[in-house]
N, C-alpha and C positions, 0 to 999 in steps of 0.2 A: 622798396624805397619808402612808401608809407608815411604815417604822420609824424612818426619820432624822428624822421630824417628831413621833414620839411624845411627846417631851418638851415641845414646844411646843402640843401640842393640848389643850384642856380639854374633855372629852366633856360633863361637867357643864354648861359654859358654852355648848356647843352644843345641849343640851337646853333650856336657858334661853332661848337666842336664837330657836331654831325653835319655841318652845312652841306657838304658835298654829297651824302647820302640822301637828304631831304631833297636836295635839287634834282637828282637823278631819278629817284623812286616815288615821289609825291604826284599823284595823279588826282583826277576829279576835283579840279580846282575850284569848279562854281560851287560845289558844296562847302568847301572851306570859306568861299567869300561870303556865302549866304549866312553861314553861322556866326561869322565874325561880325558882320554888319547887324544880324538879329540881337547879338549880344551887347552890342554898343561900343565894340573895340575898334570897329572900322565905321567911317561914315561913307555915304555916297561917292563923295570925290575920291576917297581911298581905292574904292572898288573900280571907279572909272580908269584911275591911273593904272591899276594892275592889269586890266582888261585890255588896255592899249598897247600893252607890251607885246613885241613881235613874236616870240615864242613861248612855249609852254615853261620851258626852263627860266625865261627871263620873268615869267610871271610868278613863279615859285621865289626866285630870288628877291623880286619886289616885296611879295608878302612876307618873307623872313625879315627882311629889312623895316617894315611897317610895324611887325609884331614886335620885334626887338625894341623899337622906339617907344612902344606903348607900354613897356615893362614887363615884370616877373609873371603878374597874373595873365596877361594878354599870351605870353609865351606857352605859360602852362595850358591855356583853354585851347590853343593849337594842337598841343600834344594830346590832349583830352579828346579833341574830335577825331584824330587819327585812331586812338585807343577805342572809342565808342562805336565807330563805324568800320568794322573789321574787314568787312567783304570788299568795301570801296579802297581801303588802303592796306591790301593783304601784302604788298609788298615791303610795308615798313612794321608789320608785326614781329618779324625777328629783331629789328632795332628796339622796339619797346621792351622785349624780354632781355635784350643786351643791357639796356639801361636800367633793367628791373624797375620799370614804371608802374607804379600803383596810384591812382588819383587821390589827391588830397581832399579832404573833407569840404572845403569850401567851394572846389571846383565841380565836385558831383552834383550839386544842387542846381547847377547852371544846366539850362536846356540845350540839347543837340539834336538838331533836325536833320534827318537823313533825306538829302537831295539828291543824293548820288544816283546816276542813271542806273548802275548795276544792281543796286539796292531796290531801286524803284521798279525796275523790270522783273527782279524776282518776286516782289510782292504782287506784281501785275499778275505774272505767272501763277502764283498760288491762288489768287483771287479767281482767275478765270478757270483753273483746274478745279477748284472747289465748286464752282458754279456748274462745270460741266460733269462733275463725277459725284454730286451730292445725292442725286436721284437715279435709280434704276431704270432705265428707258425700257419701260414696259414693252412687252411684245405687242399688246394689243391697243396700246397708245390711248387708252381709256382712262388711266389713273397714273399718278406718279408715287413711286414707293421710295421713301429714303433708303440710301444703300446700307447704311448701319442697322436698318429694321429688319432687313431679309437677307442681307449677305452671309452665307455659310461657308465655312472652309470645306474644301476637297481633300482627297487623299493627294498629297505631292510628294512623289519620290524623287530622290536625287541618284542620279546615275553617272558613271564613269564613262570614258571614251567607248567602252566596250558594251555599253547599255547595261553594266551590273549595277546592282543596287549599293548605294552608299549610304543609306538610311532614308528619313523623311523630313520633310520640312515642318518644324514646329511653330515657326511663326514667319510672317513675310518679311522681317528683318533678315531672315538667313537667305533669302533669296538673291539678294545683293551682295551679301558678305562673302567671305572667302571659304566658308564651310562648303566641303566637297568640290572644292575647284580643282580640276586635274590637269589644267593648262594655264599657266601665269601668263603666257604670251597671247592667249586668245582674247578676242574682244566682245564675244557674244555669249548672253546667258540664253540659252536656248531652252524654250518652253514648248513642249509638244503634247498633243492630247488629241482623242477623236472628236468628231464634230458634236458641238452641244455639250462637250464636258466642262466648259467654264473658263475657256483661255481668256475670252474678252473681259469677263467680268472679274477675273484675277487682275488683269492690269488696270481695270478702273480701280479697284481696291487699292492697288499699289499707288495710283495717281492720288488718290484721296487722301490717303494717308500722308503722303508728301505735302499736299496742299495745306494740309492742319498740322505739318510740322510733327508728325508723330511717326514718321519713318526714320529710322537709325541710320543716316547717311549725312555727308558732309556736301553732298550736291546742293546746289542753289539755283540750279536751272533744270527744267523738266519739259522734253518736247515729246509729245505722243503723235504717231501717225499710225495710220491705217494703210497697209501696204497696197491695196487695190487704187489709192490714190496715184500711185507711182505709175500703174499701167493706164490710167486715164488720159495721161498727157499725149500730145500729138508728137509723132517721131520727130517732127522739126524742131520741137520746142526745147529751149535750153535755159537752165537757171544755174546760179552759183549756190554755194552753201548758205551765203548770208540771204539769199532769196528763200530758200527752202525754209530756214530757221524763222524768219520774220514775215514774209509775204505769206507762207503758208502754214503759220502757226500763231505767233503773237508777235506784234510789233513793238520795240522799245520807244518810249516818248522820252522827248527832251535829251536827245543824246547826240549833239551835233558833232562830237569828235569821234563817234564809233566805238565809245569806250566799252560798250556791252560786248560786240563782237570781239575788239581785242582781247577782252577777259575771257572769253569763251576759247579763242585760239591758244591763249597762255596757259589757261587752266581747264583743259578738257575732262580731267579727272572729277569736275566738280559740276559736270552735266551728264543727265540721265536721258536716254531715248528708249522709247517703246515703238516696235514695229509690229503691228497686230495682224495676223493672216499672211505669212510669206507665201503659204501654198497657193494663194489666189494669184500670184503673180509670176509663178514658177516658169511658165511658157514664155512669158514677156522677158524674163531674165536670161533664158535660153538663148534669145534672139540677140541680146547685147554683144557687139564685137567692135568694141573701140577701145582706144587706150585708156588706162586707168586715168581717175582723176587724183592728182596731188595735191594741187595748188587750191585753198579756200577760196580764192577770187577767180578761177578759171570757171567759164559756164560749160555746163553739159546737161544731156538728157537727165532728167531725175533719177532713172534707173541706174546710170552709171555712177551718180552721187551716192545712191543707196549703197550699191555694191562697195564703193570706195569706203563709206562710212562703216560698214560691217567687216570689211577688211582691215580696217584701222589706217588706211592711207590717207584718210582726212579725220581730223579729231582723234587721233591714236590715244587709247587711255579712257575715253569717255564709257560710261556704262550703258549697254544695249541690251535691251531685252526683246528677243525676237519670239513670236509665237507661230506655230504652223501644225498642220495636221500629223498624226502619227504616220511614219511611213516616209516623210520627207526629211532625208539626210542630208546634213549639212556638215562639210568637210570639219575634221576633228581639229585642224590646224587652226580655225578661227573661233572655235567654241571654247569658252573659258569654263563653263559650267553647263550642266543639262539637267532639266527638271521634266519628269513626267506627270501628267494629270491624269488620276484614274476616277475621277468622279466621288460621288457620295459613297462614305462608309456607313453601315447601319446606324451609327451614333450621328454621324453627320445629317443622315436622311430624317432622323428623329427631331434633330433640331431645326430642319428646313420645315417640317411639318408644324412643329410648335411655333415657328415665326410665321408661316403662310397662312395657318387657320387660327385665328384669335378665338373664334367661336368653339368651346369645348364640344359642343354637338358635332360639327363638322370634323374636327380633330378626331374624334373616336370613330367615325363613320369611315373616315380614309385609313385610319389605322387599322381598323377590323378588315378592310377588303384588302390591304396591303399584305397583313399578315395570312391572310387566307391564299395568297398567289405568290410564291418566290419569282415566277417569271416577272410580273408586275413590279416587284420589288428590284429586280434585276434592271428592268428598263428605268425605273425611277432612280437608280444610281447614277443615270446621267442626267445633270442639272437641266437641261433643255427640255427633254422628254418629261421629267418630273414636272417641270413648270407647267407645260402643255396639260398634263393630266390633272394636276391641282387646280389649275385656273378654269380649266372645262368642266371638272365637277363641280366648282363653286358657282360658275355662271350659269350652267344647265340645271344645277339642282335649284337655283332660284326662280327658274322659268317653269320648271317641270317637278310636280310634287312625287312623281314615281321615277326620276332619273337616278340612276346608280351607274358605276361602272361595269363593262361588259363581264357577265359571269364566265364566257369562255375566254380562251387564252388571248389577251390583248396584243395586238402586234404593232409594229412601228408605224405601219400604214394605219392602223385604228388609231393610234394616237394623233396623226395629222388630221384624220378625218374628224376627230373631236375638235381640233384647233379650227378647221375651216367651218365646221358646223357653228362653233361659237361666233366666228366672225360673220358667218351668213345669217344668223339669228338677229342680228342687228337691223336686218331689212324689215321685221315685224313693224307694223305701225305703234305709234306710242300707246294706242287703246289696247292693243293685244299684248303689248310688253308689259300693261299693268296687271293684266288679268293672268294669274298664274295657272297654265293649262294642267289639266290633271293627269294628261298622258304625254308621252314623250314619242314624237316619231320623226326620225332623221331625214326620211325621204322628203316628208314636206318641206323641211328646211332647205334641203339641197334644191328641190324643184323649184322653189320660190327664187332661189339665188342662181339659178343655171346660166342666166345671161353674163352677170359678172364673174361667176366662177370660170366660165369658158373663156371670157378675155382675159383674166389674169393668167390662165393655163397657157393660152397662145403666146401671151408676152413673155411668160417664164422659159417656153421652149425657144421661142426666138432669140432670147438673150443667151440661153444656153448654147445654141447652135453656133452663135458668133463668139462663144467663150467670154461673155460680158456679165458683170454684175450690176451695172447701172443702166438705167434707163430714162430717155428723155421724156418730156411732155408731149412731144410730137409721137412717139413711138407709142406711149400711152393711148393717146386718141386714136391712133391707127388700128389698135387692136380692139376699139369699142368701148373703151372705159370712159365713164364720164366722172365729173367732179365729185358727187355722191359716193361713187364706188371708192374714191381713194381712202374715205373715212372708216371703212369696213376693218381695216387693220392688216391686209396683206402687204402692204407698202409702206416705206415710210421715207420722208425726205431726207436728202443726204448732203446737199450743196447749198450754195448761196442763192438768194433770190435771183429771178430773172428780170426782164425789163417790166413785166406785168407786176411785180412784187411777189409771185408765188415761187415755190421751190423749182430750181432749174431741172434738177435730177432726183430720181428716186430709186431706192434698191427693195429687194424683198426682205421681210424681217430677219430672216436667216436662210443662209444658202441652201440648208436642207429643206426648207419650205419652197424654195425655187425648184429643187429636184422633184419633190412631191407634185407640184403643180405641174411640171413638165411632163411627167408620168400621166396626169390626169390628162393632159392635151391629147396623148396618143389615144386615150380610151376614148374621149370625146369626139374625135375626129371622125367624120363620116364621109369625107371627101377623097382623102388620100388612100394609098394603096394599103391593104391590110398589113402587108410585110413591112411597112414602115416602124411598126412598133418594135421591131429587132434592131432598129438602127444604131442604137448605142450599145447593143450587146456585142456587136462585131468591133466595137473599138476596145473592148475589155479583155485581151486575149490572155490566156494562162501565163504566157512566158514572159509578160512584160514586167520588168523589175521596177521597184520605186526608184525614182532618179535622184540624183544627188546634186545639191547646190554647187555650182561650178562657179567659184569667184576667179575670174581669169586674173584678176590682179594678184591672187595669192598662189594659185598653183598653176599659172601659166594657160594660154590659150588652149582650149580643148573643144572640138567640136561635139554638140550634143547629138546624140543617135535618137531620132524618132521619139522625142520627149513630148507626148501629147499633154497638153495642159490638163483636161479632164482625167486621163489615165492615170495619173498621179495623184489627182486631188480628189478623188472618190465620187465626185458629183455625177458622172455618168452611172458609177455602181449604185449610188443610191436611187436615181431616176429607174434602172432597172429593177431594183429591190421594190420600189413603190408600185411600178408597174406590175410585177408578180402579185403584189398584195391587192391592188385594185381590180385584178382580173381573177382573183380567187374566189372560190364558190361561196364564201360566208358574206361576199359582197356583192353577189351576182344580183340580188334583189335590188339593192341601192342603185347599182350601175344600170339595171334594166330600166329604171325610171328616168336616166338622164340620157341615154343613147339607145341607138336600135338594137333590141334584143338579138336579131339575127346577126348582125356586126360584131356584137359582143361575144356571141358563141363562137364565131369564126376566129375571132382574136384570142379566145382562150383556148381553143384547140390548137392554134398556131403555136402560142406560146409554151403550153404543155409539151408538144412534139420537139420544139427547139430545145427545151430544158432537158428532155429525155435524151436526145441526141448528144448535146453538150456534155451530160454528166458521163455518158458512156465513153464519148473521146478523150475526156479529161481524165478519167480513171485508167484509160487503157495507156496513156502517155505518162503516167505518174512513174518515177524511178524506184525500182525494188532493189533490196538487198537483203542478205541473209545474214543472221547471226545467231548466238545461241537461244535468244528468245524466239525466233522464229522468222518468217518472212516479214520485214519491215517496209513500211513506204512512208516518206517524209513528204507530206503534202505542201502545196505551195499556198500563198495567201489566197489566190483566187479560189481556190476550193471552198474556203472559209465563205466568200460572197456565194458561191453556190448553194451552200447548205443554208445560208440566209434567205436566198431566193426560193429555194424549196420548202421552207417552213412558213416564209411569208405567203406563198402560193396555197400551202395547205394541202397539196396533193399527195395522199398516202400512196398512191400509184408510184409516183416519182421517188417518194422516200424509200419505198421498199425495193425498187430497181437499183438505187444507189447503194442501199445495204448490201444488195446482193453483189453489186459490182465491186465492192471492196474485198479483195481476195487474200490481201495481206492479213496476218494474225497481229500485227503490231503497227498501229497508226501514230506517227510524231506530229504533234501541233505544235512544237515548241517555237517561240519567238513569233507567233503568227498573229499577234494582239487581238487575242481571244478575250472578249469581256464577259460578264455574267450573262447578259441577254442571249449571247450566242449560244451558251449551253443548252437551251430550250431548242434551238435548232438543230445542234448536234445530237441531242437525245431523240428528236423527232425522227431522225434518220436511224440511229443506232439501235432504237427499240425494235426494229424490224429485222435485226441481224440475228440469225440463228446460232451461228458458232461463237465460241469464245474469243475475246479481243483484248489485246494490250493497248492502253491509251497513255501517250505522253504528252501532257499539256504544260511541260515546264515552262517557266518565264513568260507568263500571261498575266490576265488581270481578272481571273474568274470570281473571285472572292467567295465569300459564302453563300451567297445567292446562287452562285453557278454551281456549287456541289449540291445544293437542294434541287435543282433543275435537272442533274445528271442521275439523280437518286434511282429512277427507274431502270437505268442502263448498269448499274453496278453488278447485277446479278451474272453479268456474263464477262466481267473484266478481270483477266489475269494480271494485267500490269496497270497500277494506278500511280502516275508519276504527276504530282500537282505541286512541285517545287517552285518557288518564289511565285505565289498567287494570292498573297494577303489573306490567307486563311486562319481562322480562329478556332477556338476549341468546339464551337457549335459545328463547324464542318467535320471535325473529327468524332462528333458523337454520330452523324449521318452514316460517316464510313464505317464506324465500328457497327452499327447495326446492321447495315446492309452486307458488309463484308463477311462477318461472323455468321450472317443467316446463310449466305451461298457457299462460302468456304471454297472458293477457287482462286483467290488472289495469291500471286507468287511474288509480285515485287509491289514495295510501297515507297514511293518518294514523297516526302514532305519537307524536305529542306528549304531553310530561309523563309519561313511562315512566321505567325504569331503564336504558337502553341505553348501553351503553359504546362504545369505539372497536372493540371485536369485533363488536358488532351493527352498527356505523356500515359496516365492511366488507361485511356481508351485505347491508345495504339498498344499498351501492354495486353490488353484484353485481345486485340485482333491477333498478336503474335501467338498468345496462347491457344487460341480457339481456331485459326485457320492452319490446318496442318500442311499446306502446300507452300507456306510463305517461305521465301529463301532470303529476301534482300529487304532491309529497312534502312531508309536514309531520312534521319530526323536532325539533322544538324542545324546549326544557326537558328535556333528557337529560344524559348524563354524557360528550359527546362533547369531545375535545381537538382540537388541531391533527393529530394522527395519524389520527383518524377524519375530520377535515375534508378531509385530502388525497385518502382513498379516495372519499369523495363527490363533491369537486370533479372528480377525474379521470373518474368515471362520468358526471356532468353534461356534462362536456367532450364526452363521444363520444355522448350521447344526443342524438338528433334530435328527439325528442318531448316531452321535459321543458320545461314553460313556467313552472312555479311551484315554488318550493322555500322551505320556511319552517325556519330555523335558530335562531329567538329562543331565548336563554337557554341556549345552551350556553358552553364555555369555549375556543373554538377560537383565539384570541389573533390576533397579527399574523401567524404562520405560517400559520394556516387562512385569514387574509384573502387572503394572498398567494396561496395555493393556488386560492382562489374566483377571484381577479383573473384569474389564467391561464385559468380556465375561461370566463370573461366574454368573453374577447377574440374577436370575430367569431363569437359564438355565434348560430345561426339563429333560435332559438325561445324562449329564456328570456326571459319576460316580466315574472315577479314574483320578486323575491329580498328575503328579510329575513334580515340578518345582525346583528340587534338583539341586546343585553346579552350580547356575547361577549367582552369585554375588548379590544377593538381599540381601539389607540392611532393616533397620526397617521401612524406608520411603515405600518401595515396600510392606512390611509385612503389614504395616497399610492399605494400599489398599486393599490387599488382605482379611485381616481381616474383614473389613468393608463390602466388597462384599459377603463374606461367611454368614454373616447374612441375606442376601437376596436371598440364595440359599437352597433348601431343596433336592436337587438329589444328590450332592457330597457325598460320603461315604468313600473314601481313599484319603488323601492328603500328598503328601511329599514336605517339605522345608528343606531336610538334606543338609549339608555341604554350609550353605549360610552365611550371615554376620549379622543375626538377633540379636538383644541386646535387654536388659531389656525395652527399650523405646516401643518396640512392644508388650510387655508382657500384658500391659493394655487393648490393642485392642484385644488381642487373647483371653484374660479373658472374655472380653463382648462378643465375638462370641461364647465361650464355654457356656456361660450362656444362649445364645440364644437358645441352644439346637435344631439346624436345621436338625440333623439326621446324621451328621458326626460320624463314628465309630472308624476311624483311622487317627492319626494326628502325623506326624514323624517331629521331630525337631532336631535331631542328628547332633552333630558337627556345632553348631552355637555359638553365643557368650553370651548366656542367663546365668547369675549367679543366686545365692540363691534367691535374691530379686526377680528376674523375676519368677523363678519357684514357690515360694511361691504366686506369683498372680494368676498364673495358678491352683495351688492346691486349692485356696479359692475359684474357680470358679466351681470346680467339683461337689459339692453338687447339683447344679442348673442344671446339665445335666444328663438325663436318657438314651442317647444312646452312647456315647462315650466308646469304648472299650479299645482303647490302646492311650497312649501319651509317645511317645519315646524322651527323652532327656538326657542330661548330662550336667555338668558344669566341668571346669578344676580343676585338684588337688588342685593347689595353692589357689582356693577359699576355700578350707576347712583348710589351714593351720593356726593356731592360731586362729580359730574361733570357739571353741568347744561350747561356749555358744549359738552361732548362730545355730549351727548345733542342738543342743537341742531344740531350739526355732521352727525351721523348722519342726524337728521330731515330737513333740508335735502337731504341727499345721496339719501336714499330718496325725498323727494318729487320730486327731478328725475327719479331714475329712472322712477317711477311714469308722470311726465308723457310720458316717452320711449316707454313701452310700447306705445302705440296699442291695438290690438285684441287684444294678448296676454291671457290669462286667469292671472293670478299670484295666490295667495294666499300672502303672507309675513307671518309671524307669529312674534315674539319678545318675550316680556316686555313692558315699558312702552312700547317702541318701536312696537309696532303701535298701542297706544291713541294715541300721539302723531300717528301717520301717519293713523289713522283720523279724528283731530279736524279734519284738513283734508281733509274729503270733496269738496271743490270740486276737488282734485287728483287724486282717485281715479276711474279708468275707469268706465263704467258697469258692466262685467262683473267688476269686482274685488269677490271674495268674502270677507267676513269669518268668520275662524274662530277658536276659542278655543284658548288655549294649555294648557289643563288635560286635552286629549285626550292620552291615552298618558301 
């Protein structure tokens, strides 16, 4: 409309013409009245008359009547109010676009004040969210750190419904966007990760960005919940969705007409929910057995409301981010997208060091110790452990001149002992704390703090036995804790004040700390039976599977089979792990100062006996099967916990027995959620194995740190499968050094990592120098033509290699030419995949010509390249050469009917080819019926001439046309589907 059209536009006329639309859609009347009154267009009497109208629509009619009486300027100002406050008048925004409204110059200088309840509530939410998230809740409660001063990104991997990688999150805006969405009907963005990997801090960053309007989203409301809140309600308690949003989150002010809630119900897509820690209420969810909640006004138990929200029965279309620990599976039909957190990468870790240590001296000291210990680096890839190590280092270094991180291998137990020592050191008198001690003695600190430590440990165990995370003031007092103890840092307040003004409930700083203290309770207990230390081991059986979230309202009622809360949530496993660490030989001296040495020795003996027996039984019960690589065993996830416990306990006797008990020659640890720190535990056992061993660790998260920790075991590895493990070229450098030194490797799997041409050169060295290497899988990396030349030259010289996978790199025609040269007269290469490598007909020509000089290749994949009809004549010549190739895959190229016909005409001259897979685009067939009949007849003639040859030829509709003539098909002709690959 604009200024040029101001003279021609009658706003009074617009209000008359669109009166019906305005009466039916105009809401938030109080905001309109406030601005008309403030601008002088209305007087107090006008406002009172409007407010006396019986219905909302009558009030709108009266406003229009008064405004039109006031003239053109008043009419435009009314429209300008609607234009300026978009959220309040969202229903009228299409109308503004319809009339092509642009404010005139004189109205834009007029002030519009947003008193709309919806906008006010949005701003209130942003203000409170900013207040709650601007600072990181320090684990030690001693200082506040601005979120932006310490937050560091972690590795966030996007997954599909089968947990296959879809790439990585580059910015948090991607988290809420449609990138990597695999189910448009799903409601949940599911974020999973191990304990301490940064799930909660990620949500805090997301919330903080929204509060500052720096998150790319249209959502104007953001509600954050911790899942454990839903498990804290009494069984009889019932609330509505309105109560959940407003009473338990943030209440809207000055909203007598419930406009905010009505807006949320009408536009749920403009609402974001975060639910942190679903794994903490999994047992409670399993007990829910009630009809689904579909009405927003209906009252129900909060857990029922949660399930209905997650399923979309309530506020369908709202964005919901749910976090849980790895292993807690949720039905795919309610998941929209899935994200896995993998902790700090080396670059992330360095950034965190720089942010955490402003002092250059500390920064250098920590960096030196980290670089000297791959295991410590692996532990520090978990943000929680990293914070504990860094915080303890800084705190204890200020108290003791001689303090440094342990030179021996630091375990997870050691990390939490550092945290406890830091907390207990606050018991020192002010005079002592001012004097920097020249020596550091942990036992003195623990002996001085034994009373509160014992009380905290007792409280942690009691809560864990009840399956609780929260503890009341009464429970705290019962365990012997006093007010001064609460300031040490083990607990933090979590709820509203009680009648006395103090916090009504507390929780441990992190649930892993609660597990650590519960384990300490077993060690310190001198009254109970010694066998009680094994209490939680019995609940973590080998056959227990990770449970799956059963949304009754989505998939029908189904009873849950023995789904123990802690068995699925790892709390007991961590308690067992810490128990093994506290009763280990390296910590005997410290524990001997805190409990009876006699009882301590008995507990150590009992634990060692139990671990030995459990390992034997576990290994005997593992399923074995035989393949070409030898006797295989696919271990279960609980075996990984056993390895962790053995390493934490540090018993070489048990490690040797475990290594001896692994009778298989090939261990599969794929999809077991192995992270870098676990590789030290695995190496602790494997280093005692005498025989050669194949190790498959595909689809885990071992990273470069894990490869460094496995370095001593590579001398006996015949199979090294590290596909999908976030490896870089630095890992390949270690592999090249070790594998070339020992020369026993036969299979090398490095598919889908971050290997560049630098790493490709090192892999080429392995191929060339390892005479037993038969299989190399290095697809889906970052290898170009440069790396392809290194690999091709090495393959050319190797006499043992027979299977090479290069799918999904970027070698192009230059790389194809290099592989063509390697193919010529190669004696052993049997399987080769160059699929998805950007190869055009030029590269295809070199490959086809080389294949005519190769009699060993049997399977060749060129799927998903850029081959056109130009290469068909060369492929046809190769087919006529009848060199022995049995499978040729050409799916997803750019061959048309003309190219396919050339290949078909060459088939009668080939006696070996069993499969050719190809297809052309559907548009090739449109309007070409005569061409189709021509090709159909040609193919039918070819098939008649094939005799006893076994050919499976498949391409789009031609296949179906050929198949319709069943009388022409040889008896051994196999029908295949075009959908494969």
